[in-house]
N, C-alpha and C positions, 0 to 999 in steps of 0.2 A: 334399366337401360344397360345395354351391352355394346361392346365395341369389337369389330372383327379383328382377329389376331393375324393380320397379314404380316409377313416376314418381320420378325420382332424389331429389327432396327428401324425400318420405315414406319411400322405401326406405332412404335413408341415415340418417334419424332412427331407423328400426327397427333398423338395423345397429348404430348407436351404443348404443341401448338393450340390444341383445343383447350387445355388448362389455362394458357395465357389469354386466349380469347374470352373465356369465362371471367377471368380476372378483369379484363378491360371492360366487359359489360357490367360487372359489379361496381367498378369505380364510376362508370357513367350513371348508374342508378343512384349511387350515393350523392353525386352532384345534383341529380334531379330531386332527390329527397331534400337536399339543402335548399334548393329553390322553393320547394313546396312548404317546408317548415318555416322558411323566412317570410311567408305570406299567407298565414291562416286567414280564412274569410272573416271580414269585419263582423262583429257582433256575435261571434261563435266561440265556444270553448270546447275542450275535450272532456270525455267522460271521467278521466282520472284527474282533471284539473291541469290545464296547460299553463306554462310560464309565458304568457303572452308578451310581456315586455321584452323577453329575450329575442323574439323574432326581429323586431326593429333594430335592436342593438347589433345583432350579427349581420343583418342585411346591410347596415351602414358600414360595418367593419370589413366585410368581404367585397362590397360593391356589387353583389349579385342583384339582378333586377327583381322587381316585384312581379308576382304571378297573380293575375286577377281572375281566379277561377270562382265559380259559384260554389256554395257549400257542397252540393252533390258532386260536382266535378272534382273538387279538392279531395273529398272522401274517396272517390273511386281511384283517383291518381295515387293517393298515399297507399291504399290497400293493394293496388296493383304493383306498385314499386316494392313494397314489403314482400308480397307473394313471390315476385320474380327473384328477389335476393335469396329467399329460401330455396327456390327451385335451382338457382345457380350453384348454391352450396351442395345440393344433392347431386347435381351434374358433376361437380368437381370431385366429390367422393367416388362416383362411378368411374370417372376417368382415371383417377389415381389408383384405384384397385386393379385396373387393367394393365398398368405399366409393369413390365416384367424385368427389364434390364436394370442392373444395379446402378450404372452410370446415369441412366434416364431417371431412375427414382431419386437419385441425388439432386439432379437438376430440378425435378419436380418439387423437392423440399425447398429449394431456393425460391422458386416461383411462389410457393405457399407463404413463406416467411416474408418475402418482399411484398406480396399482396396484403398481408396483415399490416405491415408498417405503413403502406400507402393508405389503406382504408382507415386505419386508426388516426393517422395524421390528418387526413381529410375530415374525419369526424370531429376532431378537436378544433380545427381552424374554421370549418365552413358550416357544420351542422348546428343550428341553434338548439339549446337545451329546452326545446318547446315542451317536451313530454313531461317534464317535472321541474319543480322549483326547489327541490330538496337541497341542491348544492348551495344555494344562498343561505339557507338555514344553518347548514353545517359551517359555512364561512362565518356566520355570526358567532357561533360557539367557539370557533378558532380565534376570532378577534377577542372574545371575552377572556380566553386564556392569556393572550398576549397583553391584555390590560389588567391582569391580576384578578379577574372575576371568575369564580368557579361555576362552570356551566352545569354542574350536577346539583347546584344549590339555587341557581338563579335562572329564571326562564328567559327564553329568547326575547319575548315581548318586553321584559323589564330592561333590556340592554339599551333601548332607544337607538339602535343601529339603523343607519339609512337603508340598509339592505332589507329591512322589514317590509318595505314596499314591494319587494320582489319575491316574497315567499309566503308560506301559509303555515298553519299548525304551530303557532309561536307561543301557545299558552303553556307549554311544558318545558322541562329541562331536557338536556340531550339524552337520547335513549341508546346511544352507542357506547362502546367500551372505551377505556382510556387510551388504548393503542391508536384508535382512529382520532380521538380528541387531540392527542399530542401531534399526530400527523397533520391535523387541520391547522393547529397553531403554526407548525413549520411552513405549511403552504401559504398561510396568511403572510408570513415573513418574507417569502420568496417572490410573491407575485403582487402586482399593483392592486390598490385598494378599490379601484373603480368596479362597477358591476361587470364590465367586460373583462377586466383583469382577473376578478374572482372566478368568473366562468371559465376562462382559459386555464387558470391555475388548477381548478378542481378537475376539469376535463383531462388535463395533461397527466396529473397524478393517477387518475383512474385508468387512463389509456396505457400508461407505462405498466401499471399492475396487470392489466389485461394482457399485454404483450409478454410479461413475465409468465403468466399462466400458459400462454401459447408455447413458450419455450420449455416449460416444465412438463407439459402434458405428455410429450413423447417419452422422456426418461421414466416418468411414473408408469405409463402404460407398458413400457418395456419391462420394468421391474415386476409388474403384476402378472405378466404373461409367461406361460410355460413354453408355448410353441408359437411360431409366427409373430414373435415379438416386434420385429422390425416393421412389418406391414401394419400391425396394430398400432405401433407408435406413430407411423405416418398418418394413419387415419385419425387418431386422437388429436394430433396437431392440427389437421385441416378442419375437423369438427369445430374447433375453437377459433382458429385463425380467420376463417371467412364467415363466422357465425354472425348473422345480423343482430341477434340479441346482444351478444358480447360487444360488438362494435358500437351499436347505438346506445346501449345502456352504460357504457363506460366513456368512450370518446364523445358520445353525443350528449348524455345527460349526467355523467359523472357520478353514477351510483357507487355505493360502497362495496358491492359484492366482489368485484375483482380484487380489491385491497384485502378483503377477508380471505379469499381463496388462494392468493399467492402464498402466504405462509402455510396454509393448509396443505397445498400440494407439496411444498418443500418438506413439510413434516412427514407426509406419507412416504416420500422418497427416502428420507432418512430412516423411517420406521422399517422399510423393506431392506435397508442396508444394515440393520441391526444397531443403529445409533439411537437407542431409545430415549435417553435424556434430552438430547438435542431435538429429537422429533417431538417429544411432549412439550418442550419449551415453545417450539414454533406453533404447535396446535393450540397452546394456551394463548399465544399472541393472536392467532386467528379468532379464537373465541372472544378475546378482549377487544377485538375490532367490531365484530357483530356476533351476537349470542347464538345465532343459528348454527355456528360451527361447534357448539358445545357437545352435541351428540357424538360427533367424531372424536372429540377429546376424551369423553367418558369411555367410549368403546375401546379406544387405543390404550388408555390407562389399564383397564381391566384385562385386556388381552395380554399386555406385557407382563402383568403380575401373574396371570394364569400360566404363561409360558415358562416362567422361572421354575427351577427345581423347588419342590415343596419346602425344603429347609430354608430357602432364601426368599420366599415370597413376601414375608413380612418386611424384610429389609428392602426389597425392590419396591414395595408399595410405599414405604416411608420415603425413600429417595425420590421417586417420581412425584409423589404428593408434595414433597419439599420443593421440587423444581417448579411445579405449578404455583405454589404459594409464593415463591420468590418472584416469579414473573408478575403475579398479581400485585404483590406488595410494591415492587418497583414502579409499575405503571400507574397504580392507583395512588401512590404516595402524594403527588401534587394536588390531588382532589379529595383527600381523606375527610376533610371537614364537611363536605357536602353529601357524603354517602348515606347519612341518616335522614336526609330529606325525603319527603313523600313523593317526589317526582321521579323523572327518568325511568330507568328500567324497572324500578320497584312498582311504579304506577302501571306500567305496561303489563307486567306479569299478573297483577291483580285485577286491573280494570280495563285492559286492552286499549281500544281506541279512545275511550274516555280519559285515559291517563295522560293524553296529549291534547285534550280539548276537542277531539274530533267526534263526529256523530257515531253513536253506538248502535249497531244493527241487532235485530232480534236474534235470540239463540242462547245457548248455554253461556253463563258468565265466564270471563276469561280465566279466572282461577280454576274453574272446573275443567276447562279445556287443557290447561297446563297440567293439572293432576292426571287427566286421562292420558296425556302424552307421556308422563312419567311412568305410568303403568305399562304402556306399550313398550317404552324403552327398556323397562325391567324384564319384560317377557322376551324381548328380542335379544337381549344381551348374552344369555348363555349360548345361543346359536352363533351369534355374530363373533364372539370372542374365542370360540373353540377351534376355529379353522385357520386357514392361511389368509394372506393379505386381501385377495379378491373378495372373500366372504365379508371381511370387515368393511371394505369400501362399499360393496353392494348394499349391506345393511345400513350403513351411514347414509348412502344416497337415497334409499327408500325412506328412511326416517326423516331426512331433511325435506324430501318431497312431501311427505305427509304433513310435516310441520308447517310449511309455507302454504299449503292448500287448505288446511283445516284449522290450525291453531292460531296463526297470525291473523290479526283482525281484518286485513285487506289481502286481496290476491292481485298483485301487480306483476306485470311481465318480468321485471328485473329480479324478482324473488327466485325465479327459476334458474338463474345463473349458477347458484350453488349446486343444486342436484345435477345440472347438466355437466358442470366441470367434473364432478365425481363419476358420473355415468360414462363419459366418453373415454376415461382411462381404464375402464374395466375390460377384461378379456372378452373374446368373441362368443362366450357361452350364452345360454338363455337369459340369466339375470342381467347381463350387460346389455343385450339386445333389447330386452323389455324396458329397462330403465332409460336407455337412449331414446327409444321410440316414444315412450310416455312423456319424458321431460321435454324433448325437442318438439314433439307434436303440440303439447300444451303451450309451449313458448310461442311457436308460430301462430297458433290460434289466438292467444291472448294479445299478441302484438297488433292484430287486426282491429282491436278496440281503439287503437290510437286514431284510426280513420273515422271513428264515430264522433260526430259533432253535436253539440247541444247549444241552445240559445244562451247567450251570455247573461248571467244574472246581474 
């Protein structure tokens, strides 16, 4: 898509108007999606397992009318809505690239950020978390912490929590890190205990983290770029700000990925600014939110040690390892007695889906997949840690993409948020283009599975 460069002043005004028009259309599509997700066809479920009770809860809360579509009509409408949202994001990128005037680019940034705030707020308040019931399970673990029960030693099912009726996969302990578990306890304390209050609380936390990622994307992209840093920063911001996956999987379904990637981006920014200890501490927090960020932490640690003068490498390694150990110790201290249990992340690493009581699909055992990934990580590390920041981030994005597609027992759309966030901040070279194309394309394609309905079991 190209736009004529009529006299720059008038042309940029038209482009700004076009950007605002795309924003208005996107907001309308999210309203339409809220209507659709509030009224799934009776007797039908989604391929990934919908949170069907959430539809009625949010329809009653928002006062939005019921939409009585047939299963086929509902599927077509959801798929079309999602496809149009991705198309509008692409149109916004094309328009923003064509804006040349500095003042116009500044106004465009305001439109982009305002759009992100509006769409995230709309997602929190109006879009039911139909696509996933995970937030209710995490709320159960947060409540357990508040009641002095260790979620690393006791399963969700054993809690007897009323929210068990709203979630699934309750046969295991929590599989997330202590940073997220402690945040879950804080969220429980801040929001009402009702199913609606829990949903709004988790969606708010996830949406705020997503907006933080939007704000950090630009400075990180600028720090990683040699030339054209400002335009690259603007593009990175928009790739996240109006990204349907980011908005729906955070403000809509309250998944953990934005909470993980916020400290990861902050750590990358500090890493580029030469503040290695603070950077490593933040990357450790990201890893102790969800383990997917661990590859980035390992690469950053090794790179910082390799960059030190030979005589001080051992000291640098000890200091940085000490920072990680301190963060781990502080965050895990409240749960230390449960870490020797056979559940949680230990079971996931060794048994995959079976570790949380879910169906196990044919293929190599989980421990073998993890061992293969460790080999790949070891092979990539010398290349990834020998160069500058963009090489490190590109390698981490590729490794995370490989991990979520091949190693994780399931391939859900929200898993792609982590590689997308890393890919969009990369410079405009071939690795960045390839990683953006792959991760964003896969995300858009996987989201269409939300429109696929199955008979309710």
